[in-house]
N, CA, C and O of each residue as an XYZ file, in Angstrom:
272
protein
N      11.223    -25.250     -1.603
C       9.899    -25.780     -1.109
C       8.621    -26.067     -1.971
O       8.549    -25.382     -2.992
N       7.949    -26.650     -1.826
C       6.998    -27.023     -2.449
C       5.820    -25.788     -2.177
O       5.742    -25.045     -1.198
N       4.868    -25.842     -3.485
C       3.672    -24.973     -3.086
C       3.132    -24.742     -1.921
O       3.017    -23.606     -1.460
N       2.684    -25.974     -1.236
C       1.859    -26.289     -0.158
C       2.940    -25.770      0.863
O       2.555    -24.678      1.280
N       3.866    -26.046      1.296
C       5.045    -25.652      2.190
C       4.880    -24.349      2.175
O       4.566    -24.057      3.329
N       4.921    -23.068      1.309
C       5.059    -22.075      1.026
C       3.724    -21.324      1.840
O       3.691    -20.468      2.725
N       2.656    -22.067      1.102
C       1.164    -21.501      1.716
C       1.310    -21.633      3.111
O       0.933    -20.744      3.875
N       1.778    -22.575      3.457
C       1.432    -23.089      5.090
C       2.209    -22.170      5.677
O       1.713    -21.431      6.527
N       3.289    -22.086      5.390
C       4.475    -21.215      6.103
C       4.118    -19.839      6.184
O       4.376    -19.277      7.248
N       3.443    -19.018      5.051
C       2.917    -17.689      4.770
C       1.579    -17.701      6.122
O       1.459    -16.852      7.005
N       0.801    -18.799      5.931
C      -0.440    -18.560      6.920
C      -0.027    -18.554      8.422
O      -0.506    -17.854      9.314
N       0.821    -19.350      8.499
C       1.398    -19.543     10.070
C       2.200    -18.336     10.589
O       2.356    -18.179     11.800
N       2.744    -17.424      9.621
C       3.355    -16.287     10.063
C       2.462    -15.098     10.018
O       2.669    -14.056     10.639
N       1.408    -15.347      9.199
C       0.362    -14.097      9.592
C      -0.228    -14.888     10.834
O       0.055    -14.270     11.861
N      -0.894    -15.952     11.076
C      -1.540    -15.761     12.024
C      -0.878    -15.724     13.414
O      -1.699    -15.395     14.269
N       0.368    -15.962     13.911
C       1.020    -15.486     14.618
C       1.318    -14.321     14.644
O       1.308    -13.914     15.806
N       1.697    -13.241     13.621
C       1.805    -12.045     13.880
C       0.369    -11.133     13.977
O       0.397    -10.100     14.647
N      -0.548    -11.431     13.476
C      -1.931    -10.871     13.665
C      -2.234    -11.119     15.337
O      -2.643    -10.242     16.098
N      -1.926    -12.554     15.714
C      -2.061    -12.829     17.292
C      -1.550    -12.304     18.481
O      -2.054    -12.144     19.592
N      -0.009    -11.976     17.838
C       0.596    -11.342     18.587
C       0.273     -9.450     18.522
O       0.844     -8.604     19.210
N      -0.648     -9.250     17.626
C      -0.469     -7.757     17.923
C      -1.817     -7.475     18.790
O      -1.853     -6.578     19.632
N      -2.990     -8.376     18.486
C      -4.321     -8.760     19.183
C      -4.616     -8.749     20.680
O      -5.314     -8.073     21.436
N      -3.654     -9.953     20.801
C      -3.642    -10.698     22.030
C      -2.361    -10.735     22.668
O      -2.129    -11.852     23.130
N      -1.449     -9.897     22.852
C      -0.069    -10.168     23.535
C       0.178    -10.659     24.708
O       1.280    -11.070     25.069
N      -1.152    -10.642     25.578
C      -1.000    -10.868     27.022
C      -1.411    -12.476     27.325
O      -1.522    -13.049     28.409
N      -1.649    -13.138     25.547
C      -2.119    -14.597     25.746
C      -0.958    -15.283     25.285
O      -0.759    -16.427     25.696
N       0.061    -14.596     24.265
C       1.060    -14.999     24.095
C       2.573    -14.911     24.794
O       3.655    -15.362     24.421
N       2.181    -14.129     25.978
C       3.358    -13.804     26.979
C       3.951    -15.206     27.459
O       5.159    -15.432     27.395
N       3.030    -16.135     27.944
C       3.833    -17.240     28.532
C       4.717    -18.285     27.221
O       5.612    -19.070     27.536
N       4.301    -18.110     25.943
C       5.135    -18.769     25.041
C       6.402    -18.039     24.840
O       7.419    -18.664     24.541
N       6.407    -16.551     25.006
C       7.509    -15.657     24.488
C       8.519    -16.056     25.740
O       9.709    -16.260     25.502
N       7.898    -16.175     27.323
C       8.906    -16.294     28.179
C       9.602    -17.782     28.060
O      10.564    -18.035     28.785
N       9.142    -18.681     27.209
C       9.943    -19.842     27.186
C      10.870    -19.387     26.091
O      12.081    -19.600     26.163
N      10.322    -18.775     25.102
C      11.293    -18.849     23.726
C      12.381    -18.024     23.910
O      13.474    -18.315     23.423
N      12.189    -16.958     24.604
C      13.299    -15.946     24.999
C      13.958    -16.176     26.496
O      14.120    -15.266     27.309
N      14.263    -17.388     26.683
C      14.356    -17.611     28.136
C      15.618    -16.908     28.726
O      15.557    -17.064     29.945
N      16.733    -16.204     28.391
C      17.691    -15.761     29.005
C      16.983    -14.263     29.228
O      17.419    -13.759     30.264
N      16.308    -13.671     28.753
C      15.555    -12.560     28.765
C      14.411    -12.521     29.288
O      13.971    -13.661     29.431
N      13.504    -11.479     29.752
C      12.295    -11.399     30.067
C      11.669    -10.778     28.820
O      12.100     -9.783     28.237
N      10.660    -11.453     28.508
C       9.543    -11.264     27.592
C       8.589     -9.877     27.583
O       7.850     -9.756     28.559
N       8.555     -9.040     26.770
C       7.887     -7.778     27.196
C       6.920     -7.550     25.766
O       7.018     -8.016     24.630
N       5.949     -6.602     26.405
C       4.944     -6.531     25.220
C       5.477     -5.753     24.096
O       4.948     -5.773     22.985
N       6.542     -5.054     24.386
C       7.340     -4.048     23.284
C       7.863     -5.256     22.277
O       7.652     -5.168     21.067
N       8.539     -6.358     22.835
C       9.124     -7.756     22.321
C       8.127     -8.472     21.580
O       8.130     -8.645     20.362
N       7.547     -8.746     22.141
C       6.129     -9.108     21.244
C       5.872     -8.644     20.317
O       6.017     -9.276     19.271
N       5.428     -7.465     20.322
C       4.998     -6.496     19.370
C       5.815     -6.651     18.084
O       5.272     -6.922     17.013
N       7.133     -6.471     18.218
C       8.253     -6.029     17.392
C       8.108     -7.477     16.730
O       7.797     -7.425     15.540
N       8.288     -8.885     17.313
C       8.359     -9.971     16.530
C       6.763    -10.190     15.796
O       6.577    -10.739     14.710
N       5.811     -9.674     16.594
C       4.324     -9.837     15.408
C       4.870     -9.270     14.226
O       5.144     -9.903     13.207
N       5.058     -7.719     14.452
C       5.106     -7.056     12.895
C       6.265     -7.862     11.893
O       6.133     -7.919     10.671
N       7.454     -8.489     12.661
C       8.351     -9.400     11.766
C       7.555    -10.454     11.104
O       7.532    -10.711      9.900
N       6.942    -10.994     12.008
C       6.450    -12.247     11.278
C       5.375    -11.864     10.333
O       4.938    -12.703      9.545
N       4.882    -10.552     10.363
C       3.923    -10.311      9.309
C       4.753     -9.922      7.953
O       4.523    -10.434      6.858
N       5.703     -8.985      8.191
C       6.475     -8.935      7.235
C       6.949    -10.188      6.680
O       6.852    -10.452      5.481
N       7.385    -10.847      7.415
C       7.899    -12.449      6.547
C       6.845    -12.970      5.800
O       7.067    -13.536      4.730
N       5.663    -12.832      6.273
C       4.347    -13.336      5.379
C       4.356    -12.412      3.942
O       4.491    -12.900      2.821
N       4.231    -11.393      4.154
C       4.446    -10.373      2.753
C       5.419    -11.035      1.945
O       5.134    -11.452      0.822
N       6.936    -11.195      2.624
C       7.807    -11.641      1.632
C       7.606    -13.097      0.971
O       7.842    -13.498     -0.169
N       7.100    -13.720      2.074
C       6.919    -14.883      1.450
C       5.785    -15.153      0.296
O       5.896    -15.947     -0.638
N       4.722    -14.344      0.571
C       3.494    -14.120     -0.468
C       4.155    -13.844     -1.721
O       4.055    -14.591     -2.695
N       4.954    -12.583     -1.701
C       5.157    -11.944     -2.964
C       6.148    -13.205     -3.709
O       5.989    -13.404     -4.914
N       7.114    -13.993     -2.973
C       7.677    -15.037     -3.425
C       6.887    -16.035     -4.473
O       7.097    -16.494     -5.595
N       5.626    -16.126     -3.238
C       4.729    -17.530     -4.175
C       4.102    -16.819     -5.328
O       3.590    -17.450     -6.252
N       4.129    -15.721     -5.295
C       3.431    -14.836     -6.556
C       4.187    -14.953     -7.615
O       3.740    -15.454     -8.647
N       5.646    -14.435     -7.495
C       6.354    -14.759     -8.923
C       6.966    -16.037     -8.542
O       8.030    -15.696     -8.025
N       6.912    -16.997     -8.516
C       7.041    -18.452     -8.495
C       5.799    -18.995     -9.606
O       5.995    -19.887    -10.431
N       4.739    -18.395     -9.468
C       3.377    -19.023    -10.194
C       3.496    -18.261    -11.614
O       3.134    -18.763    -12.678
N       4.041    -17.012    -11.475
C       3.880    -16.541    -13.062
C       5.212    -16.293    -13.891
O       5.151    -15.943    -15.069
C-alpha cells in the first residue's frame, strides 16, 4: 500500500469509530443493512466502533514504522 492509501484508511477507520461512539443512532440504518441476518444493536455498534479505532491505531503504528 502506498503512503496515501494507508493515511486514508487510518482516517476512515478513525472517523467511523468516533462516529459510532458519539452517534450510534445515526449509524443504526447502516448497520441494519451491513449485518442483514442479525439485528443491529447499540452494543454491536459500540463494539464495531472500538474495533475500528483499534484498527486505526494499528495502521498508524505501521505508518510510523514504515517512515523510520
